[in-house]
Residue, then its C-alpha position, 0 to 999 in steps of 0.5 A: m336387662p334380661d326381660l327386654v332381651d327375652l321380649e325381643i327374642m319372642m318378637l324376633s321368633r314371630v310369636p303372634i300372641i305374647v301373654i304377660e301376667t303381672f300386677e306391674e302394668p306400668r313396668a310392663l308397658e315401659l318394657i314393651n315400649k323399649a322393645g318397640v323402639k328397638q324393633q322399629k314398630p309402633v306400640f299401641t294399647w287398648s283398654v276398656t276405658e281409653g280404646i286404642q292409643r299409640i303410646d310410643l310417642a312423646h304424648s299418647v295419641t288416640e287411634h281408635l276410640t272404641n271400648e268394645p273389644d271386638s271392634a278393636l280387634a276388627h280394626i287391628k285385623q283390617s290394618g295392614r300396618a305392622g305394630i305391637y298391640v297391648f291389650c290391658d286387662f283383657h281377661p274378662f273378654l276371653v270368657d264365653a266370648p267366641k267372637n273375640v277368640r276367633l278374631l284373635k285367632e285370625i290375627a294370629m294366623a295372619h301374622e306372617q302377612h301383617h306382622h302384628t304382635l298382640i300382647l295380652l297384659s293382665h294380672a291373670l289370664e286363662i287362654p282358650p285352647e284354640l289360641r294356645r298354640y299361637c301364644a307364648r308366656m313371659d314372666l317379668s323377673l323379680p328383683n334379686d338381693e342386690q336390686l332389693m338392697h338398692l331399692v331399700k337404700e333409695e327409700a331411705s334416701h327419700w326419707s332422709s331428704q324429707n327429714r332434713g338429712a337425718k339418717v335412717k337407723t338400722d344395723t347390718p343384720t336387720l337390713t340383710k334380713l329385711v332384704a331377705n324377707l322382700r324376696g319374691l315380691t315385685y319391684s313395686d310391692a317391695r318398694r311399698l313395703a320397704r317404704g312402710a317400714i322406713f317412713d313409720d319411724g325412720a328406722i329399720t328394726a327387728s320389730d318391723l319384720p313380722e309386720l312386713n311378712r304379714a303384709k307380704f303374705e296378704l299380697l300373695g293372696m293364699d289366705g284360707v288355704m295357707s295361714f300366716e301364724y303371727d303368734t310364734s311362741s318361744f321355746a321358753d313357753v314349751g316345757g321339756l323337749n330338750a333333745l328337740k331344742e338342742w337338735l334345732s339349735k345346732r341347725r339354726d345357722h345352717f338353715l338361715h345361712p346355707q353353706e356349700g358342702v353342708d345340706s340345709p335342714k329339711g324338716v322333722l316329723l313330730l309324732g305323739v299323743q294329742g295335747g303333748g305339745k307338738s303344735l306348740a313346738a312347731k310354732a316355737v321352731a319359727g320363733m326360735w329361728g326368727v322366721p315366718l310360720l305358715r300353716l297349711d290347712f289340708s281341709a281347705l285344699y280339697n275341691k270337687y273338681i279333678g285336679e284343683t286340689e293338687k293345684n291348690l297344694r302346688e300353689s301353697l308350696a310355691m307360696a312357701d318357697t316365695l316366703s322363704p326362709c320360713v317354717l311350713w307347719l303341716d298339722e295332723i298330716e296323716k288325715a290328708l295323706s292317708v290312702d283312702a279308696s273313696d277319694n278317687g286317688t286324691s290323697k295319692r296325687l296330693l302325696g305325689v305333689l308333696l314328695t316331688w316338692m320335697a325332693e326338688r325344692k331349693r329354697p330354705v323351707f323347713v317342714v314341721a309335720t305333726s301326727n297322732d297316728i303313724s299307722r296312717m302315714p304313707p311309708e314314702l313320707v316317713r322314710k329317711g331322706r324325706l325329712d331329717e328326723i322323727f321325734f316322739v313327743d311322749l307324755p311329760q315326766e315329773s320334772v317337765r310337768r313341774d315346768i309346765f305348771s309354772i309356765h301356765l301359771r305365769k301366763r295367767f299372772q299367778n305366782p308359781e311360788h305360791l303353789d306346791l309345784d312338786t305335789l302338783a307334778r306328782a299328782s298329774e302323772g299321765f297328764s299331757g301338757a294340754e291337760i295340765e293347762q286345763a287343770v290350771v284354767s279350771g282351778l282359776y274358774r273355781c277360784q273366781a266363783e268362790s272369790t278366793e285366791l288360787d292355791t294348790q288344793h284348787v288345782l289338785e281337785e281339778i286333777a282328781s276330777t280329770r280322766p287323762l287320755s293316757v287312761v281313756m286311750g291307754e291301749q292306743l298310747a301303748q301301741l304308739r309307744a311300742w312303734a316309736e321304740g327304736r324307730t324314733v328319737a325321744a324329743d325330751 
């Protein structure tokens, strides 16, 4: 057990205070108990409800009935008996509590004399500066794939025993994917999610995976800064972008099943006009590859305190690593990373954090960055090597516009064969995918108001009354196309 070995090494190294941040308190206490037996030291716990108890005996024995932390620390300080003292959920008593901090420091300074080992055990702990030199942090290891598979099989066995020996239905690829999606969770959380997938219907199927990923995301607790996109489109819902689709299909297996000697795909930058389908394409990548889609909200990262914004980004990227394999969608990335002299260098620091992660990441996280304005993008990010390719998403051609009309009509339960799609495609020259969708939506509103069926004329009238971005912002679009020529790959 590597965790037990690590804990023993810390104790033998005479570290006065060991800090363990975990949600698995029972597992941590079991580990500490084993270390105490090996070290031949009694093990005590303190909690605000139970006071000080000895727990290494067959039955717990109350040693000092006090729920006051300063009284408990004073009791330990006066005791000349060597022991291991575990303080459970002590984090509230370190904030604005100079007496507690001083008592901890005095116990730590007397470690060579009394050989007390204090263990602060909580879900999160911020150690005061005056105590940090006496502390060492320890993280409980997470289960590997073999342990996760064993855990899933245990839960399947429990289900079978409760259902007259019936077998849990699954197949090897789905079972393997379930185990992969449990990575990054603690033993107890992984067991709970596996149990939920199995006990629901006695089967492990592909339909269980999205719900499991949603529950996993909620457990990791980054909602607000990072969002989990549940509705990932398929490329059947995206008109055109054939070159991008082909590029992604060639790399799917290398991303999901990395091979030695072959670099795993890193990501793409989708550059193009607003409403051209970049966001839909980002969703479709996750749907095509069958992996979770995370969307990073850069605006939610920002914090008024220096350093907190970068910390939020690091935590978000760490979550992406934990949820891997996944797609990380960085929408309108230029708005967050463009250099701005008025932000006190925050954009530069954010860029540094992102570039470091992109260069050093080992986990399969595929980045899809979207941008409308390449001129605001930092050159360090768009150079080759950061991402695999830059695709330019231009306005759709006539054949693609025809497909887009068909997609949006079917999505709204309209039969495309009842309309003249060729006429609509020709009439919508210069329209983006979003503008075509709105023409269909507006046509349906008109039909409802007139109590008639949607026909070609309704949509043509909406097209005629629309001034597309290609007209309103023609100069900017021309500049964007000029920059993309020879520098990017056409997505269509």
